C-alpha positions as CSV (number, residue, x, y, z in Angstrom):
1,M,121.6,-169.0,-18.6
2,S,119.1,-166.6,-20.1
3,H,116.1,-168.6,-19.0
4,E,117.5,-169.4,-15.5
5,L,118.3,-165.7,-14.8
6,R,115.3,-164.0,-16.4
7,T,112.5,-166.3,-15.3
8,P,112.7,-165.6,-11.5
9,L,113.3,-161.9,-12.0
10,T,110.3,-161.5,-14.3
11,S,108.2,-163.4,-11.7
12,I,109.3,-161.1,-8.9
13,L,108.4,-158.1,-11.1
14,A,105.0,-159.5,-12.1
15,F,104.0,-160.2,-8.5
16,A,105.3,-156.9,-7.3
17,R,103.2,-155.1,-9.9
18,I,100.1,-157.1,-8.8
19,L,100.7,-156.2,-5.2
20,R,101.2,-152.5,-6.0
21,G,97.8,-152.5,-7.7
22,T,96.1,-153.7,-4.5
23,D,94.0,-150.9,-2.9
24,S,94.2,-152.3,0.6
25,L,98.0,-151.7,1.1
26,D,99.1,-149.3,3.8
27,D,101.7,-146.7,2.9
28,K,104.6,-148.5,4.5
29,T,103.8,-151.8,2.7
30,R,103.2,-150.0,-0.7
31,S,106.6,-148.3,-0.3
32,A,108.3,-151.6,0.3
33,V,106.6,-153.2,-2.8
34,E,107.6,-150.2,-4.9
35,E,111.2,-150.7,-3.7
36,I,111.1,-154.4,-4.7
37,E,109.7,-153.5,-8.1
38,A,112.3,-150.8,-8.7
39,N,115.3,-152.9,-7.7
40,A,114.0,-156.0,-9.6
41,T,113.7,-153.8,-12.7
42,L,117.3,-152.6,-12.3
43,L,118.6,-156.1,-11.8
44,L,116.7,-157.5,-14.8
45,N,118.2,-154.7,-16.9
46,M,121.7,-155.5,-15.7
47,V,121.2,-159.2,-16.5
48,N,119.9,-158.3,-20.0
49,N,123.0,-156.2,-20.6
50,I,125.3,-159.0,-19.7
51,L,123.5,-161.4,-22.0
52,T,123.5,-158.9,-24.8
53,I,127.2,-158.3,-24.6
54,S,127.8,-162.1,-24.4
55,K,125.9,-162.5,-27.6
56,A,127.8,-159.7,-29.2
57,E,131.1,-161.3,-28.2
58,A,129.9,-164.6,-29.8
59,H,128.7,-162.7,-32.9
60,K,125.1,-163.9,-32.3
61,N,123.2,-160.6,-32.1
62,E,120.8,-160.5,-35.0
63,L,117.9,-158.2,-35.8
64,V,114.3,-159.6,-35.8
65,V,112.5,-156.8,-37.8
66,E,108.9,-155.9,-37.5
67,P,106.8,-152.7,-37.8
68,V,107.6,-150.6,-34.7
69,D,105.2,-148.1,-33.3
70,F,107.4,-145.6,-31.3
71,V,104.4,-144.3,-29.3
72,D,103.9,-147.8,-27.9
73,L,107.7,-148.3,-27.5
74,V,108.4,-145.3,-25.4
75,G,105.1,-145.7,-23.5
76,F,106.1,-149.2,-22.5
77,I,109.5,-148.0,-21.3
78,K,108.0,-145.1,-19.3
79,K,105.7,-147.5,-17.6
80,S,108.5,-150.0,-16.9
81,L,111.0,-147.5,-15.5
82,E,108.6,-145.1,-13.7
83,P,108.9,-147.0,-10.4
84,V,112.7,-146.6,-10.6
85,A,112.3,-142.8,-11.3
86,K,109.7,-142.4,-8.6
87,N,111.8,-144.3,-6.1
88,K,114.5,-141.6,-6.6
89,G,112.1,-138.7,-6.8
90,I,112.8,-138.0,-10.5
91,A,110.1,-136.8,-13.0
92,L,110.1,-139.0,-16.1
93,T,108.4,-137.8,-19.3
94,A,108.1,-139.5,-22.7
95,K,106.8,-137.9,-25.9
96,T,106.6,-139.0,-29.5
97,A,106.1,-136.4,-32.2
98,P,102.9,-137.0,-34.3
99,D,104.8,-137.3,-37.6
100,V,107.0,-140.3,-36.4
101,P,106.0,-143.1,-38.8
102,L,106.0,-146.9,-38.2
103,S,109.4,-148.2,-39.2
104,M,110.8,-151.7,-39.7
105,A,113.2,-152.4,-36.8
106,D,113.8,-154.8,-34.0
107,W,111.3,-153.8,-31.2
108,E,113.1,-155.7,-28.4
109,K,116.5,-154.3,-29.2
110,L,115.1,-150.7,-29.6
111,R,113.5,-151.2,-26.1
112,R,116.9,-152.2,-24.8
113,I,118.5,-149.1,-26.3
114,V,116.0,-146.6,-24.8
115,E,115.7,-148.5,-21.5
116,N,119.5,-148.3,-21.0
117,L,119.6,-144.6,-21.8
118,V,116.7,-143.8,-19.4
119,D,118.1,-146.1,-16.7
120,N,121.5,-144.3,-17.1
121,A,119.9,-140.9,-17.0
122,I,118.0,-141.7,-13.8
123,K,121.2,-143.1,-12.2
124,Y,123.1,-139.9,-12.7
125,T,120.3,-137.4,-11.9
126,H,119.8,-136.1,-8.4
127,V,116.5,-136.3,-6.4
128,G,114.0,-133.8,-7.8
129,G,115.6,-133.8,-11.3
130,T,114.0,-134.6,-14.6
131,V,114.5,-137.2,-17.4
132,D,112.9,-136.5,-20.7
133,V,112.5,-139.0,-23.7
134,L,111.6,-137.4,-27.0
135,V,111.2,-139.2,-30.4
136,T,111.2,-137.2,-33.6
137,F,111.5,-137.9,-37.3
138,D,113.9,-136.1,-39.7
139,G,112.8,-137.8,-42.9
140,A,115.7,-140.2,-43.0
141,A,115.9,-141.5,-39.5
142,V,113.8,-141.9,-36.3
143,V,115.7,-139.8,-33.7
144,L,115.5,-141.0,-30.0
145,A,116.8,-138.4,-27.5
146,V,117.1,-138.9,-23.8
147,A,117.9,-135.8,-21.8
148,D,118.5,-135.3,-18.1
149,D,119.6,-132.4,-15.8
150,G,121.9,-134.6,-13.8
151,I,125.6,-134.5,-13.0
152,G,126.8,-134.4,-16.6
153,I,130.0,-135.9,-18.1
154,E,133.4,-134.3,-18.3
155,A,134.6,-133.7,-21.9
156,A,137.6,-135.9,-21.3
157,D,135.4,-138.8,-20.3
158,Q,132.9,-138.6,-23.2
159,E,135.1,-140.5,-25.8
160,G,135.3,-143.7,-23.8
161,I,131.8,-144.0,-22.3
162,F,130.5,-146.3,-25.0
163,E,133.3,-148.9,-24.4
164,R,132.5,-152.0,-22.3
165,Y,133.0,-151.9,-18.6
166,Q,133.6,-148.1,-18.6
167,Q,131.8,-145.5,-16.5
168,A,132.4,-141.8,-16.7
169,G,134.5,-140.5,-13.8
170,Q,134.8,-143.9,-12.3
171,S,136.8,-142.7,-9.2
172,P,134.4,-140.0,-7.9
173,N,131.3,-141.9,-9.0
174,R,131.8,-145.2,-7.3
175,R,128.6,-144.6,-5.4
176,Y,126.7,-145.0,-8.6
177,R,125.7,-148.7,-9.2
178,G,126.3,-150.4,-12.5
179,T,128.4,-152.7,-14.6
180,G,129.6,-150.2,-17.2
181,L,127.7,-152.1,-19.9
182,G,124.6,-150.0,-20.5
183,L,126.1,-147.6,-23.0
184,A,128.1,-150.3,-24.7
185,V,124.8,-152.2,-25.2
186,V,123.3,-149.0,-26.6
187,K,126.1,-148.6,-29.1
188,E,126.1,-152.3,-30.1
189,L,122.3,-152.5,-30.8
190,T,122.2,-149.1,-32.5
191,E,125.0,-150.0,-34.9
192,L,123.3,-153.3,-35.5
193,H,120.4,-151.2,-36.9
194,G,122.9,-149.2,-39.0
195,G,122.4,-146.2,-36.7
196,T,124.5,-143.9,-34.7
197,V,124.6,-142.7,-31.1
198,S,126.1,-139.4,-29.7
199,V,126.2,-137.4,-26.5
200,V,126.2,-133.7,-25.7
201,S,127.0,-133.1,-22.0
202,A,128.8,-130.8,-19.6
203,R,129.7,-131.3,-16.0
204,K,126.8,-130.3,-13.7
205,H,124.6,-129.3,-16.6
206,G,123.1,-132.7,-17.6
207,S,123.4,-134.9,-20.7
208,T,121.5,-135.6,-23.9
209,F,122.0,-138.9,-25.6
210,T,120.8,-139.1,-29.2
211,V,120.2,-142.2,-31.2
212,R,119.4,-142.1,-34.9
213,I,117.8,-145.3,-36.3
214,P,117.5,-145.3,-40.2
215,Y,113.9,-145.2,-41.3
216,V,112.8,-148.3,-43.1
217,P,109.2,-148.1,-44.5
218,V,106.8,-150.8,-43.7
219,D,105.8,-153.0,-46.7
220,T,102.1,-152.6,-46.3
221,E,101.3,-155.1,-49.1
222,E,103.3,-157.8,-47.4
223,Y,101.3,-157.3,-44.1
224,D,98.0,-157.0,-46.0
225,E,98.7,-160.4,-47.6
226,E,99.4,-162.0,-44.3
227,D,96.2,-160.6,-42.8
228,P,93.6,-159.8,-45.5
229,A,91.2,-158.5,-42.7
230,G,93.7,-155.8,-41.8
231,R,94.0,-156.9,-38.2
């Protein structure tokens, strides 16, 4: 299932990105290619969420830890989701504080966490809005915050938004696409790291989702032994 769903989608994305980099495209064609890339990105994210939840239900989600550079992580996500933000006229920024250290974690699962939060923020932010990703370090945890100035979440809806198949204000928000799995995936993968996720939001005043991932120092001796040249 994973292979059959992901392979064609990643191919569509790859060729769309190649086309977008072609200088000879006219404006109409470039706009169409960007639309293909943005929607393929959204669909791949949706497929990944379904597969993540399926693994969780089968108790097969496991961490594959490695040293994670958060500058590279958020840079990768910004580049990946920028077409989606641009397609909606939203300014997407990403910043990592200079004191954020390398930490042992599962890079792919952290990517899924931040990607879902950013995708969600873009979804519920109006044209011309902003989505900001900020990574900081508090000495015990790496703190990933995704803030938007979108429609916000009613206080009564906030408790259940991390449950599977739930979306805040489902009745009035049916025009917003989604499976209701994104935030459930964020919670699942954050807790798999031993971390926490929280939200601060108010209707019509945007939302800030904050994920805290416990800091695990990199064993430099172990990696030096694996690569004496320090590569």
